[in-house]
MARTORNU-181016 format. One record per residue (C-alpha): residue in three letters; x, y, z. Coordinates in steps of 0.25 Angstrom, whole numbers, plus 5000, padded with zeros to 4 digits. Layout:
<sites>
alaXYZ
...
</sites>
This chain:
<sites>
met537755945512
ala538855855509
leu539255735518
leu540655695522
asp540755605511
asn540455715501
thr539155665497
ser537855745499
gln536655695508
arg535855685496
ala536855595489
tyr536955515501
tyr535455485504
gln535155465489
gly536355385486
ser536755235489
asn537855255499
gln537055265512
gly537955235524
asn539255255516
tyr539755365525
gln540155265536
phe541155205527
val542555255522
ser543155205509
leu544455125509
asp545055225500
asp544755345509
ile545355255520
ile546655235512
asn546755385508
gln546555435523
phe547555335527
met548655385517
val548355525522
val548355505537
tyr549355385539
val550355395528
gly551355505526
asp552555575533
glu552455585548
lys551255485548
ile551255335552
ile551555285539
arg552555365531
asn552355305517
cys551355205512
ser550755185498
arg549255195496
val549255055490
asp549755005503
val548755075511
ala547655035501
phe548154885503
his548054895518
ala546754965518
gln546054855510
arg546654755519
ala546154825531
leu544754835525
ala544854685522
glu545254645536
leu544354745543
ser543154695535
phe543254545540
asp542954575555
thr542854735557
phe541954795546
lys540554755543
ser540954685530
val539854585530
lys539254575516
ser538054485512
gln537454415499
glu536154345498
ile535854255486
thr534754145484
leu535454015485
pro535453945471
pro535253785469
ser536753775469
leu536853805484
thr537953895482
met538354045484
met539554115479
leu540454185489
pro540354335487
his541554395479
asp542054475491
tyr541754355501
val542754335513
asn541954265523
tyr540554235526
val539754295538
lys538554205537
leu537554145527
thr536154145529
ser534854105522
ser533654205522
asp532254155523
asp530954215518
ser530854305530
gly532254365527
val532854295540
glu534254245538
his534554105543
val536054075545
leu536753965537
tyr537853885543
pro539153835537
thr539453695536
ser540753635537
lys540353485534
thr540353505519
ser541153555507
asn541253565492
pro542553485489
phe543153475475
pro542553345469
ile543653275461
lys543253205449
gln543353055448
asn543352935439
asp542452825442
asp543552745450
gly543752865459
ser545052915453
tyr545153065449
asn544653105436
phe545753205429
asn544853225416
thr544453365416
val543053425411
leu543053565405
ser541653585410
asp542353595424
leu542953725418
val541553775413
thr540953875424
asn539553835427
ala539553715418
asp538253655423
phe537453795422
ser537253785437
ser537353935439
ser536954055431
leu537654115419
leu538454235418
gly537954355410
thr538454405397
ser539754445401
gly540854405411
asn542154335413
pro542254215402
asp542754125414
asp541554155423
gly540654055417
trp539454055407
ile539154185399
arg537854205391
thr537354295380
gly536454405384
val534954375384
gly534354505383
asn532854535386
ser532254485372
pro531554395373
val531354395387
val531254245389
asp532754225384
asn533654175394
ile534954105397
asn534954035411
thr535453915419
ser534453825426
asp534553685431
asn535953675427
lys535653705412
leu535853825403
thr534553875397
phe534253965386
thr532854025384
his532554075370
gly531354165366
ser531254245352
arg531354385349
thr531254465336
his532654495332
thr532854625324
gly533954675314
gln534554605303
tyr534154465307
ser532754495313
gly531654395316
val531154315327
ala532254225335
ser532754185348
asn534054245354
ala535354145354
tyr536154145366
cys537554095370
val538254055383
trp539754035385
gln540854005394
arg542454005392
val543253875395
lys544653855396
val545253735387
thr546753755389
gly547453625385
ile546253555380
asp546053505366
leu544653435365
ile543453455373
asp542053385373
ile540853475375
ser539453425379
ala538053485384
asp536653455386
gly535653535379
val534153555377
ser533653615364
ala532353685364
ala531253625357
ala530653695344
ala529253755343
thr528353845335
gly529253955330
lys530553915335
ser531653795333
val532353705343
gly533353775352
met534853765350
val535853765361
thr537353735359
phe538553715368
gly540053715362
val541353775363
ser542053885355
thr543253985355
leu542354095352
lys542154195363
pro540654245365
asp540754395363
gly539954505357
ile540754505344
asp541054405333
ser542454375329
ala543454255327
thr543454235343
thr542054275348
phe540654265344
asn539454355346
gln538654285357
asn537654405357
ile537054385343
leu535754325348
asn534954325335
pro534854185329
leu534354245316
asp535654325314
pro536654225306
asn537854285314
cys537154235328
arg538354165333
asn537554105344
thr536954005334
asp538153995325
his538653875332
asp539753825322
thr540353965323
ile540353985338
tyr540753845342
asn542053855334
leu542753735341
ser542553595335
asn542853455339
ile543953365332
asn542953325321
gly542553465318
val541253455325
pro540953605332
gly541153615346
tyr539653625351
val538453545354
glu537053595349
phe535653555355
ser534553595345
asp533653465344
gly532553545351
ala532153415359
gly532053495372
thr532853395380
ser534253385384
ser535253315375
thr536853305377
lys537853335366
thr539353325365
ile540453375356
glu541853295359
gly543153345355
val543053485353
asp544453545350
val544953665358
ser546453635356
gly546453755346
val545853865355
pro546753975356
glu547454015369
asp547254145376
val548354245381
asp548454155393
gly548654025385
glu547253975389
thr546153925379
tyr544653955381
ile543453905374
tyr542053955375
ile540853855378
leu539653905372
ile538153885373
thr537253945363
ser535753935363
ser534653985352
ile533353945346
pro533753955331
ile532253985326
phe531254055335
thr530254135326
gln529154145336
leu529354265344
trp529354235360
thr528354315368
ser528054305383
ser526754245379
asn527154125370
gln528454085379
asn529054015367
gln530454015372
ser531453905370
ile532453855380
asn533853785377
thr534653725388
ile536053665389
asp536753595401
asn537853495405
ile538953575398
asp540153485397
ile541553515391
ser542653405393
tyr543953355387
asp544853235388
gly545953275397
gln546553265411
val546953375421
thr547953375432
asn546953405443
val545753335449
gln544353375443
arg543153425449
asp541953335448
gly540753435450
asp540253465463
ser540753395475
thr539753285481
thr539953355494
trp539353485489
ser538253415481
asn537753335493
tyr537753455502
lys536953545493
ser535953435489
ser535653385503
thr534753435513
pro535453455527
ser534953375539
glu534753505547
asn533653545537
ser532853425540
asn531953485550
asp530853415559
asp529453485560
tyr529353425574
glu527853395571
asp528053255578
asp528553325591
thr529853265589
tyr530753395591
trp532053315590
pro531853195581
tyr533353165581
glu533453155596
gly534853135600
arg535353115586
arg535853265584
tyr536753265596
gly537953345593
leu537353415581
asp538153535576
pro537353665578
gln537853715564
his537053605558
ala535853615567
gln535153715558
ile534253715545
asn534753845538
gly535653775529
ser537253775528
phe538353815519
tyr539853805516
ile540753895508
asp541553825497
glu542753925496
leu543353855484
lys542153895475
gly541854015482
leu540453965485
ile539453945498
asn538753805497
phe537353795504
ser536553685509
ser535353645500
pro534153695509
leu534753835506
ser534453835491
gly533553945486
lys533754025499
asn534254165501
ile535754155506
ile536354265512
leu537954275513
lys538554375523
tyr540054385521
ile541354465525
ser542054535514
asp543354615515
gly542754745511
leu543654745498
gly542554705488
thr542154835482
glu542554975483
gln541154995491
glu541654895501
met542954955503
lys542455045514
val542755055529
his541755095540
lys542155225547
phe542155145560
ala543355065555
glu544155175547
glu545155185558
ala545355035558
met545655045543
tyr546755145546
lys547455075557
his547354945549
ile548055015537
ile549055085545
tyr549454955552
ala549554865540
val550454975533
leu551354985544
ser551554845547
ser551854825532
lys553054925533
ile554454875536
asp554854995543
ala553655025552
pro553955035567
asp553454905574
tyr552754995585
ile551955075575
val551454945569
arg550954895582
arg550355015585
phe549455015573
lys549154865575
lys548554905588
glu547855025582
arg547354935571
phe546754835581
ala546154945589
ala545455015577
val544954885572
arg544354855585
gln543754985586
ala543154975572
lys542554835576
leu541854905588
arg541355015580
leu540854935569
ser540154835578
asn539054935579
ile538654905594
lys537454985598
leu537055005612
glu535554975609
glu535854855602
ile536654795613
thr535554835623
gln534554755615
ile535354635615
leu535654645630
arg534154645632
gly534054515625
lys534854445634
ser533754445645
lys532954355636
gln532654215642
ile532754145628
lys533854185619
his533954155604
</sites>
């Protein structure tokens, strides 16, 4: 037997759309509105579907804020950075909580006593420094967050070579503000067969429009040599070649992972890094001493003046990091654990020049102090000395919002981040927020309790935008919209007599919570 939405009971109970019958899609509302309200001898004589669709989406957004049950939630484990990104469909927050080991949520309170201001770069004498640093244009230059995958927008940040699953120990990761390459070895087959490690590459696109010469610098650690393997090799430099799956005059194949292959472009550094400085030195630094300790290397005056412009008149280069173990003849196994690790950090790209705007100088001191300190409300007394109020008389006038130990947060609207106090690091943070209901096709649905409110909202919006609509008709539907929205709120409040009765019974308690 078919249900009203043309699905069988079997399809419903074995599917994944349980409870969906209580909603009507926005598309159905638009279609039904066009049939019932638009046409000859109807309230609206003529109106395009585009206009109705616009007002329907506006009605859905407005009703989502205070009428629909549009509260959504996300949970994350708060990283050491003490930040949480705002969701893509975020409009406003309802509350933020942290959950303990028992799954109980503890409310976090916003603080208005701090912020993350723009830190202006200054000279030693206090004057503003207008010298710019290209690393400010590099996303995640300090490797404080994870890398992107093997695809993505070239302006989103670092993109890496695919690692695969052989050997299983191989990994490209960020840890302690460093980029780490872990290499095992495997048996390569084909024309260039034998035991060798894989070679890997990480890259990012940077705009250099209007710049002639740049300086590059990095700190690197080359893995030490051992039985059956040579020292590690990690490089950092600049190129006009785009990392791609093919080899051509403008790209290189970053997916050729076999160092035994003479065409492995990941280790063919002079070809990859095709930019050089004014003395003809290739524009990259190499760490291959095998010392196992960090060292700093710099190349100055790399010429980028000849980089061709794109269709928009902008010039871009690619900053590339490669890693390999040139010789690795001993096969890695889970028992011998003979992997090698190369690391690189402190990526720096700069040039001698000035800009017209003041420059940012890292994180603000205000934000750094806020996230590194332990709030005073977290200094608890165990009361073992029978002193219940150790600061007698000294907490007069304490603001209740600060008299709690759950932690605090504030929202950095400019960066789209929620910043948390230090005691919350590593805890489960739950964000409950309001959306406008327009995020995805699945979300653009209206509860049947509010369907009439949608129709009245749309018809009032359409009539109020028509120049020839009689004023009394507009006022009529303004009142009907108000009444329909009020009725929808009452219906969606979901008040149950038994629940009200239980609450009233609690009023007789001597001690309230």
